[in-house]
Every structure is written in structure tokens, then in C-alpha cells.
KEKOLMAR-79686 format. One record per residue: x, y, z of N, C-alpha, C, O, CB in turn; residue in one letter. Coordinates in pm, whole numbers, plus 50000, padded with zeros to 5 digits. Glycine has a CB too. Layout:
N
XYZXYZXYZXYZXYZA...
***
This chain:
233
469286863159627468586878759615469656887359546470836886659582468166886659778M469226895959443470736909959361471166918159498470636928559537469846927559204N472246911159562472526921659669473526931159567473566943459576473366914559832F474006926359508474546941459431473786955959386474216967559391475006937259298T472056948859324471426957259346470936962059431470366972559403470986956859307K470876957259579469966963059707471386967559763471206971459878468836950259823T472796968759725473346978759793473756991259767474077001259830474086975259829M473586985259585473477001559511472527012959500472737024559466473537000659391E471497007259535470087014959534470177017859757469727028659794468236999559440V470557011359834470937017059963471697028459984471487038060058471527008760026K473097024859870474157035359883473747049759857473957059859924475237032259790N473007047759723472267062059638471397065759777472027073759846470977057759457I470397062959823469757070359952470267075459993470287087459968469317066560044F471197068960102471957077160187472787084860164473077093360249472437072660253N473757083959983473687094359971472967103459977473357111960057473947094959920K472107105559930471137116659841470257121859972469487130859939469957108259692I470177117860123469577117160181469367130160236468257134460266469817108460231S470907139160255471087153160288469447159960219468517163760290472757159760204Y469447160160096469147171160030467337160059976466357164759918470727177459886K467467150460007465937143259916464937151459917464277153559816465187129259979Y464647158360057463117164060069463247175760020462107180160001462407165160211D464507187859970464447194459907464467198959775464137209759726464747196159944F465297179359683464727181259554463647169659539463567165559423465887181059438L463167166059592461387160559569460737175459550459917177659461460487150559741N460867178359578459987193259621460627202459489459817207159409460527201859819N461717204159472461827213059304461677204359212460837207459128463297220959255L462417190359192461907183759077460367181659018459897181058904462367172459097L459927180959125457997176959148457557187159121456527185859054457217172859301S458057205359156457297215159159456197211259284454997213659270456737217559012F456767204759410456147205259465454337195059474453397196259552456447216559449G454497188659390453197174959313453577167459409452747162959487453337165659131L454547165359418454637149259487453657149659625452997139259634456547144559543H453457157559714452587162059834451347154759794450717147359869452357179359854K450957158059626449357161959596449087142259539447987136559538449057179759420I450417135859498450117126559457450147113659549449697102559519450737126659360W451037118759713450787112659781449277114759887448707106159954451917112559818K449067123259876448357121259914446617117959890445617116859960448797126659957R446957117459751445527110959633446117096859702445477095959807445617113059389K446947086459694447407084259723446557073459846446037062459826448097093559712L446657081059974446337080860072444847076760119444357067760187446727090460098V444277090260033442387090760006442157076959903440967073959894441677109459895N442907070159840442197056959752442447050459885441327045959907442997048859584L443307046460004443407034960053442637035760174442127026160231444707030960067L442527055060231441337052960357441597047460460440787039860513440247045660330E442707049860508442957040560601442247046160735442337058460745444517037960612P441687040760822440817041860938442057044461075443277043761090439757025660951L441117047061135441247052761293441377036061375440347029361374439447064561355N442427030961431442237021961528443437007461420444036998161474440087019161563G443437010061294444157005361157445837004361218446407012361293443897019161005E446306993461166447806990161169448316996361005447746992360903448076970561196D449257004461001449447002560907451057005360868451727012660941448487008460855W451776997660722452976998260697453707008660621452747001160606453126988760653A454287016860565455367025660513456097019560423457027027560426456247030560608D456417011960347457417005060334458437008060224457887007960114456976993760328F460337011960216460647017260183460177037760208460097047960139460597008660099C460047034560314459377050460358460297060860356459937071760401458797051660510C461527059160308462317076960293462437086560408462737083260523461427087360190G462227095460378461747104260454460777100660606460987100360727461067111260354T459487097860496458727095860616457087100960622456227102260709459537103260722G457277103760424455877117460385454677110360382453607115860405455927126560210D454787096160350453277086860354453537083660513453087093360574453137069060228L453967075960587453167072560735453247085560847453027084060967454027057660817A453667101460771452637109160835451527109260843450757108360938452617117060818F451317110860680450047111460638448807103160700447737106660749450177108560516L449467089360672448317076660701448487080560859447417084160907448817056360646I449397080660936449017084861073448407093361114447957090761226449717086661134C448097104361072446747109061137445347106561078444407113061124446797123061147K445187099561003443867085760949444517072661068443797064261123444127077960700R445227073261077445047054061183445077063361342444777056661441447267036161164V445377075361361446117072261526444497077861556443637081061474448007084261609S444407077561753445257073861814445177058961866445757054061962445357082661897P444227052561767443927041161846445317030561701445937020361730441557036561858R445347034861619446377025061512447557028461517447947040061532446137025261360G448217019061504449967026161490450537022861290450047018661186451497012161646S451367026261325451947023461164453217027161190453537035961270451287032461026I454477015961073455517014961128456337016960981456237008160895455657001661221T457247030560953458077036860856459167024760882459807023160985458557054360887G459237013460720460867011060764461427013460575460667016560483461286989060860I462357011860568463847015760501464637008860508464586999860590464507025360538D465677010260425466896998160447468437006260416469547000960420466646982860310S468047022960382469197030760432469157040660514468517051160509469787035260349A469907036660591470267040660744469567055560779468597058560848472087041760765E470917066860665470257078960703469287085660656469097096360713470887086160707D468767083660592467487086460525466257083760617465347091960631467387077860398I466307072360675465387065260787466037077360920464947081560959465847043360816L466717082260976467397089161065466757104661049466687111161153469007087361038N466327110360935466177123460873464627118260922464207125761010466757127760688I463697107660889462457107160927462087105661048460977108761092461957099860873A463537097961146463027099461278463357112961344462857115761453463547088561361K463947119161298463937133461347462877141361304462747153061339465097140461309K462227136561241460917146061194459897138161249458697140061230460637148861020K460257131661298458777124361416459407127861540458497128661622458377103361419S460607130561600460627137561701460527148661716459777149861813461287135961745E460887160661673459737173461600458907171861666458907172761789459117173461449L457807168661577456817161061584455557158061679454327158861685457337153461573R457277151661784456557144061925455577129061853455117118961907455117159062025K455577130961798454777114561713455077103061784456237099761758455417109761544N454527095261865454317083061932453917066961872454037055361912453367087162011K453487072861772452117066061717452947061561604452097056861529450587076361678F454287059861535455347056561409456387050861487456987055461585455957070361310I456487041161433457537028661496459087027061373459117018961280456337009261494K459907034361397460947031561259462327018961268463027015961365461817048361229W462357013361116462426999861158463897005561016463727013060920460696984861140E465026999461052465767000960924465786981460881466346973160953467677010660958I465096978360763465156965160702465226966760541465106977360480463866956360748K465406956660498465486948960343463706945160333463316933560345466776930360342D463126952160319461586943760311461786931860255461616923560344460386950360220I462056926860160462336916260117462596906260207461836896460204463166917760044L463576906460295463426901760363462846902360545463366896560640464186899560320E461826909860543461266905260661460156892660685459646888460582460746916360702I459886888460767459506868360757458766869960899458176859860936461326852460763N458736881260983458696880261133457086886061147456626887961260460066890661221D456106889260999454966898561027453376891660984452326898060973455306912960935Y453516879660967452526874660876451456881360869450956878760978452166862860897S450786887660819449456888960783449076898160934448146895661009448596872060750K450126909760951450136922361040449576930961011448916936561098451106927761064N449556934960902448736947760896447746947960798447626940460701449516959260873F446796961160848445666964760764445946969960604445286968660501444956975960843D447256976460633447236983160466449216985160537449936985160636445687004960411G449106987160318450386990960370450887000060253450166997960155451376977960406I451927009960224452027017760131453357015560042454107006960087451887029960188C453717021059937455627025459923455167040959819454427041659721457097007759789M455607046759858456017061759714457127055359693457677048859782456367082459755S457807057159510458917054359496459317043259532460497043759496459477061459534Y459157032359583459957019559655460447008559611461497002059608459367014059734G458277007959544458486993459462459686987459311460036975959286456966992359404L460067001659230460547002959103461927000659175462866996259109460197017059008R462077003959327463857001259268463836983559389464866977059368465667021659352N463416980559436463256966159492463866956559348463806957259225461296962659542L464536946359465465286937259322464466930859212464766926359101466086923859372N463046932459296462346925159192460536929659258460016928359369462926904959191N460156933959156458676940359198457496930459196456316933959190458236952559092A457986915859202457406906559182456696901259279455526898159305458046900159140E458476901059352458746896559481458216905759589457646902759694460146894659496E458556917659539458006930159670456236929059682455646924559780458476950959605G455646934059566454446923159546453696913959629453016915859729454796915259474I454006901859555454206890559670454436894559840453576891759923455586882459624K455476900059867455746901860033454696909960069454146905360169457206909160084K454176920160029452906928860084451926919960057451046924460131452576943660015V451416909960001450466901259982450406897060135449566900460219450786890059868F451786886760156451916885560232451906891460401451746884760503452376882960179Y452076903260389451906908660528450796914060575450566919860680452706917460552L450256911960502448296921760490447696909960624448336900460672446836917960241L446306914360660445816908560680444486903160583444186909760484445876912560774K443986894960606443136891160481442446906060545442536912360651442076872660465D441466908060371440566925460315441666936960350441446948860372438736930960438K443236928260347443966940660338443866949460231443006947960144445176938460347G444846960360232444806971460082446066977960068446186986060160443626985160086R446736977960018448246983159942447986989759837447096987059756449266972159889A449057002459830449407012659755450567013859724451497012959803449127022259797G450697016459570451827016359502452027032559424451757034659306451717003259399F452397039659489453007058859410454697054959372455797052359421453047078459590L453617057659194455717053559116455367057658969454367056558897456557029459109D456707063358956457157066258803455937055058722456027043058748459207060858769F454997059158642454547056258532455597052058465456387061158439453887065358477N456117033758397456527032358242455367033458112454507024958087457187017258231H455587044858045454867043957940455257038757791456407038957747454477054957937S454847037057767455337028457575455797037157514455297047957483454097022057451T457167031057483458107033557415457897041757281457287036457188458627022257401K458487057057268458337067757201456527070457212456037078257130459047065157047N455867065557288454837076357315455227087757368456397090857384453897072557395S453837097657409454357114057387454687113757586455717119657617452557130157300V453997108257688454627106957798456007099457806456717102657901453757101757873S456477090257723457677084957713458567093757706459547094457780457807077257622N458187104057579459557109257532459257123957624460227130357665459817110857329I458397126757641458237140057784459377132357898460557133957869455997141057884F459087124658017459457115958104461317115958072462147116758162458487100958077Q461627114757931462927114557946463397128457856464147129957760463517099757897K463107131657885463477150057801463247156958008463867166158060461257160057602I462517150658051462037154458200463537154058250464167164358273460827142358291Y464197137458268464887138158294466347135358290467177130758368464447137758330L466347140058157467597139058098468207156958119469307158758170467377132357917R467437167458078467467179558087466697186158192466227197258169467197183457979L466527180658302466287187258392466547181358537467067189158617465157190858367I466167165958589466537162258658468217160358640469067167558692465727153958674V468347154058593470297159558584470747166058632471427165458735470977164758494V470327178758529471297185958541471117193158652472147198958688471517192558440P469687195658751469507204358862470717194858951471657199259017467687205858928I470287178758926471517172359072472527172959031473257164359080471567156859134S472877177658977474947181358936474867190259013475837187859085475787187858762R474407199259053474397212459130474857209659219475777215659274473327219259159L474187197659265474777191159393475377179959446475237173959552474157190959453F476527177759282477057164259274476327150059308476957141359369478087164959353N474877147959264474277141559266473957135559171473067127159185473757144459309L474487137459053473967133458940474127116658912473117109658927474627142158837S475197111458877474997098058888473617091859001473237080958960476487093258934P473197094359070472377092159146470827089459090470057080059070472557101859227E470917106759077469177112558970469657105058828468917108058735468867137258926Y470237100258809470687094958627469577078758676468657074058609473397090158573A470137073558817469317061958810468337059658801467957048558767469327056558867Y467367072058836465947071358827465397064458658464587055358641465417088358858I466067071558559465547062458404466197053058379465797048058274465627069058266E467317045858435467517035758457466437024758538466277014658471468557038158503K465777024858649465397019058716463677019258617463147008158608465777024558865S463277025458583461637030458531461977016758431461267007558471461237051358434I462647013258339463287010958243463106997958271462726991458174464497016658224K463236992258365463186974658388462286971358461462326960258514464366967358453N461336979358483460456980758617458516981358541458096991758490461127000358721F457906972658548456586965458490456386976958387457076984458318455106962458610P455946976058396454036982358297452636982158354452196972358414453496971758156K452066991358338451136985958408449896974858417449346969158511450846993458420K449756974658282449376963458266449736950558346449036946158438449616962658160D450486946958318452296935258372451706935158542451256923958568454806948558353E451626944458654451736951458738450716942058784450906932058852451716965858725L449276947758725447726940258734448236923358729448426916558831446456945358565I448366919758627448986907958628449376899558692448906888158699449566908058597K450826906158783451796904158846451046905559005451686900359097452976914058798I449586912959044448846914459191447976903559163448126895459255447986929859235A447066899059073446086894559069446816875659020446106865659006445066905158966K448096875959008448386861959026449206858959189449646848059226449406857558886E449226864759223450036867559392448846861759494448826854459593450396888859442V447556871159386446396862659470445446877059518444396874259575447206851359635G445756891759498444656899259547443916901859448444226903659330444946910659613F442536901959518441286900459467441396915959398440656916759300439996896559588K441776922259412441436931459368442416947459308442856955659388440626931759458K442596948859140444066954159116443916963459054444346959658945445046946559053A443556974859040443396989258992444676995558972445476995159065442596997759090E445147003758817445877012658801445597024058758444857023758659446567009558753Y445987036658801444947049458765446477058958710446977064058811443737058058944R447277062458585447747071958543447577085758610446457090658622447407071358437S449097094258670448047104758708449507114558640450427108258587447297106358915I449547129358648450097139658577450707138858455451917138258431450847144758642F449587138758363449977132358223450637123758163451317124058061450337137358171L450187110458287450937095658257452487099158277453207096058182450637088958078G453037104558376454217105658433454227096558582455117091658652454497121358447Q453357096858587453567092958752452057077158742451307076358644452947113858906M451997070158825451177057658837450777055058945451707055659025451697047158802G449317050659020449377046559122448337034459121447187033559078449257056859209I449047026859176448597006059235447527006059296447567017659338449676996259366L446757002759327445886997359444445436981559445444736976359357444567005859443T445836976259536445316960559530445016962759668445446970459755446436946159485L443526947259658443186947059794442566929359745442016922759657441926962359863A443306929159912442756910159887441646907059909441286895359894443316898659974K
***
């Protein structure tokens, strides 16, 4: 495992945790909430199912899925960054939510839930793992038979395409300068670097099928800036 990247990502999310929700709303113009709902709608969680939100951050997806699977089901929110997970826990306490369990853990190190979940979701997390393929393998291993999974993340578009050029302009001229106002520009500059090393949509589909998923679909959204990968065993 690349511990250098593991610690880098963990430190980034711990540092930005205090402004994470605020900047998510500001920098996406609030649209991230729509994209997350779209992911959940595609996955169709059902009451009574057991789900996990990997790299859960402050818990947006976990709370959305909880509405679908409770009261008979459950959801586990997992993240390796303690500070950002504590925010999710505080949100949960304020909502008096009894259906979500929160765990501090690197998902690539989970070995004790074999075929335990009906579904697994992840928003802006797969790109930050040491290895996207290992992340998809881990998800496959942790799903029950006929389980499904979904990933929302930045789309790694073709170099010099309109989408790619717009993405660079947006990240360099909007995201980084705004984050600089909160002394977080190095942390948000990391986004462009992480996208560059992230597999493109065709590669993600190929990886998923080689891992063993029977169904793998990728949808580009928001003018090709974001993408949703849905998988089924």
C-alpha cells in the first residue's frame, strides 16, 4: 500500500473538514446534492437492506440512503479521516439518527465484512484511494451476491477536449483561488492532480468487469465534468 498517499489524503480531508460542507456547496453551486441524489436513485436502495457509504466524508450519501433503507435496514459510514467523520457523527446526533453506524477505517484494509452489504456507494472517494482497481475489488468482495455499487466522482475527460479544458479553467481559476481565501489552496489544488491519475470511464468499466461485476455502466453528467459509475454483481 502506498502509505504516503494514504496519509496525504487523510491529512487533506482532516484539514479541510471545518469548511468541507460550506465549500462543497459554494464551489458546486449546490449541485453536488443533485448529483448525489441521482446516484442514490440509480442504485435504488430498499427498506431492509444493509448499505455502506465508503469515504463517507460528512455523510451526505449515508443520510440519503438511510431514508431508503430504514427502519428495517442499516447503513455504515466509513472514512479514514477522523476530523471529517466527527462532523458526520455530530450531524447524526443532531438528527437523532439511530440507523447509521460510523467507523474510522481505510476501506482497503477492511477484511471482516465478506459479502455483508446489499449495496455500497462512494462520492469523490474512489479517485483518492491508493489504487482505484483495488478499491473496486474491495467493493466486489464486500458485496452480497446480486449486490450493487455506485461511484460519483470527477470525470477524467479526454485531454484537450472542451470538457477537459473547462475543467482545468474551473479548478485553476475558481476552485483554487476561492479555497485560498480559507488558506486551503494546496488542498484543493490536489483535485486536478488526482483526476489526472484517475482511470477514464472506459478503463473503469473494463476494471469492473475484470474484477467480476456482471453489469457496469458509466454516465457523464454536468457537461462531462462529473461521472457516475454503477455496478452490479
